[in-house]
N, C-alpha and C positions, 0 to 999 in steps of 0.2 A: 562447674563442679569437678570435671575431670580435665587435667592438664597434661598428664603423662601416663601412658600405659606401658606395661611390661608384657612382652609376648615371649615366653620360653619356648624354644624349639629343640627337638631332640634328633632331628634329621629324618624322621619318619613322615610318610605321606599323611597319616592321620593327624599328627601334630600340626602339619602345615595347613590343615583345613581351618585352623584358627585364624589364618591370615585373611580369609574371606570376611570374617567378622571384624578383625582388627582394621582392615582398610576401610570398611564401611563406617565403623565408629569414628575412626580418625578423620576421614574425609567429611563426614556429616557434622561432627562436633568439634573439629579443629583440635584434635588431641595429638600431641607428639608421641612417637612410637619408639620403643627400644626393643629390638629383637635380641634375645639372649640365648646363647648356647653354652652349656657347661660341659667341659671336657673331663672325662673320667681320669683321675690321676694314676690309676693302675694300668691304663692303656697307653703305650708309648708309640710315637711315630706317626700320629694322625692329626697333629695340631695344624699342620699346613692345609690338609684337606678340610678340616673343620673351619679354618679361617676363610678359605675360599667359599665354603658353603654359606656361612653367615653373611659374607659380603654379597654373594649372589642373591640371597633372599632379601637383603636390605634394598638392593636395587629394584627388585621386582615389586616389593611392597611400596616403595617410594613412588614408582610409576602408577601403581594402582590407586594410591591415596590421591595423587594429583588428578587422576581421571574422575574419581568420585567427587572431588571438590569442584571440578569443572562442570559436572552434570548436575550438581545441586547448588551451584553458585547463587549467592544473593549479593547484590551490589554492596561492597564495603564490609561484608560480614565474614569473609574468610581470611584467615591468616596463613602464613607459610608454615606448613606442618613439617617438623623435623622427623626424619626416620633414620635411626642409627642402629648399628649392630655391635654387640659386645660378645667376646669370647672369654670365658673364665675357666679356671682349672680347679676342680674340687668335687664335692658331692652335691648333686643337683639341687635337692630341696634346700640345703643349707645356703648355697650360693644364691639361689633365687630369693630367699627370704632376706639375706643380708643385703643384696643389691637393692631390693625394693625399699628396705628401711633407710638405706644411706643415700638414695637418689630421688627422693620426693615422688615416688610412684604412688598414684592414687587409684589405679585399676590394673588388675592382672587378668589377662586373657589366656586361658590355659586349656590344653586338651587333657582329658582324664586318662587317656591311654596313648601309647606310641607302640605300634605293632612291629616296626622294623626300623632300620636306619642305623645311625651312628651310636645311638644310645637308647635303650628301651625304658620307658616310664610306664607305671601303672597307677591306677587310683589307689591301690594298696600301698604305694610307697610315695613317690614324689608328689603327685597331686594331692593326696590325702594329707600329707605332712604340711604342705603349703596352706591348704584350707584350714587345717587345725591350728596353725600357729600364727597366721597373719591376721591383722585387723583391717587390712585393705580389702575392698570388695573384689571378689573373684568371679569372673565370667567363665563358666566351665562349659566346654564343648564335649559332649558325650559321644562314644562310639555308637553308631546306629543313627546319628542325626541324619535325616533324609538327604542323600546326596543328589537325588533326582531334581530337587528344587533347592539349590544352594541359597544361602542367606541373601546374597546380593540380587537374587531373582524373585524373592518373595513379592507377591503383588499386594500384600497387606501384612502389616506387622501388628501383632497384639501383645501387649505387655500384661501378663497375668500376674497380678499383685496379690499374694496370699497374706491375709490379715487375720489376727485373732483377737483384736481389741486391746492388746497390751501396748504400752508405750515403747517397749523394746521393738516390737514388730513394726511400729509406725516409723522407725528409723529408715525403713526402705522407701518411704514416700518421696523424699527429695531426689532419690536416685531414679525412681519411676518418672518423676516430673521432668528431670533433666533429659532422660531418654525420649520421653514423649515430645519434647521440644526440639529434637534434632531436625536439621534440614532434611527434608524428604520429599521425593516425588511420589511416594506411595502413602496411603493413609496409615497413621499410627493410632491404634486404639488402646486405651487403658481399661482393663477389666479388673475390678476389685472383687476378690473371691474370698468368701467366708464359708466355713464348713461347720455346721451344728452337729455335734456328736451326740447320739442318743445316750441316755443314762444306761449304765451297765447293770444288768440283772444281778443283784447281790447273791452271795452264796447262802444267805439266810432268807431267801425268797419266801414271801408269804403271799397268798392269793390277793389280799387287800392291803392297801397302804393308806394310813390316815394322814392327811395333810391339813393341819388346822382342825376345822370342824367337819371336814369332808372326807369320806372314805372312798378311795378309788381302787380299781383293780390295776394290775401292773400296766396293761396296755393303755389305759386312760392316763395314768401317771406319766408314762413315756411320751404320749402325745402332748400332754400339757407342758412338759419340759421342753420339747422340741418347739412348740408354739412360742414359748417364752423366749427361747434362744433366737428364733427367727425374727421376732419383733425387735429384740435388742440389736441384733445384727443389722437389720434393715435401717433402723434409726441411726446407728453408728456409721454405716456405709454411706447413707444419705449426707451426713455431715462431711465425710471425706470427699465425696463427689463435689459438694458445694465448694470446698476449699480448692480442689484442683481446677474446677471451672473458673474460679475467681482468679487463678493464675494463668488464664488463657489456654487451658487445655479443654477443648470443647468435646472431643470424642472420648467420653468416659462413661462407663456404666458399671453396674455391680450385679453379682449373683450370689444367692445363698443356697448352699447345697446341704444335704443331710447324709451323714454316714461317718465312717472313720476318716479323719482329715487327710492322712497320707494317701489312702486309696482314692478318695474323691478328687484330690488335687492331681494325682498321677493320671487318673482316668480322664479328667477334663483336658489336660494338655495333650494327651494322646489323641483326643478327638479334634484338637486344633493344632495341627502340625506347624503352621506358620505363627508360632508364638514363642515368646521368651518368658520363662518363669522368673519372677523376682520374689525372693523369700529371705526372711531373716533366719539366721542360724539358731536363734533362741527367742522364745517368748515366755516371760516368767509370770505374767499376771494378766488380768482381763477376764472376760466371760469364760474363755476356755484357754488353758495353758498349753503351749506347744514348746517342745525343746528339741535341740539339734539331735539329741540321742534317740529321738523317736520320729516325730513328723518330718522334719527337714532331712534327716538322714535317710529315712525310708523313701521319701520322694526322690532324693538324690540317686538312690540305687535303682529306682523304678522307671524313671523317665529317660527318653532319648533327646528330648528338646534341650536347647541350650538353657542354662540356669545362671542367674546372677545371684550369688550368695553374699549376704551382707551380715557381718558380725556387728551386733549393736554395741554402741560406745559404753 
């Protein structure tokens, strides 16, 4: 599924943490890597330094990828991964998007913030512009991602796959499947996560609600709706589990939670630090509708775990 990834770097130590993720993905899945630095056109006289920086980072990542391939090698299943560096002049978000579109990039690995270095980026500018405009999946590394246990030292990897029953949300499943099948010396688990949101108490609240021929108080109505959602979710997730297991992913399970989707997803991944969240930016239909402007966006702001954001086709 992934053939070439783009890794934008701004010269900061935080942005360079993405290289830990990039070298693991490239080495385990044989993905070519392009390290990209964009030089600010308003700043003169540092292009030579920036060229030396991107060349230096390219050599480091190239050695790291080769080491990962060596450690996870399977006879005849590894190809020579290409690691190259590019230096462009312009405005960072525009150049990243243009380069990705023109060079068959199918994965962008990006830090949400850059605290120091040659050029500062923030999720309010470069990262958010890239995520908002590209159709390419974005693996976002957040500030606060635990540095005590870097990604390449995780003893277990869990892919938390957030689903809402919509066809748009299901577009993330091929990506989860590809990641689950990466060559790995550590177990990779797929956790399918669904959140049932309780009905909202209406402003015209009445003590009793009539459903068909039955009169219920609000608490009974709420419990009935949650039970219906849980049953539908469990049936749906069982079908997804079956599909994934049929594609040779054995370590897959599902959980159904109750509450506000963004809060429950955020809380879940906080409790499981060695996990990557895989989520669609939109979900327009299904038992419960999610949208980037609410659930995905709130989760994005709330978690420190790495996130793979996928825009539905």
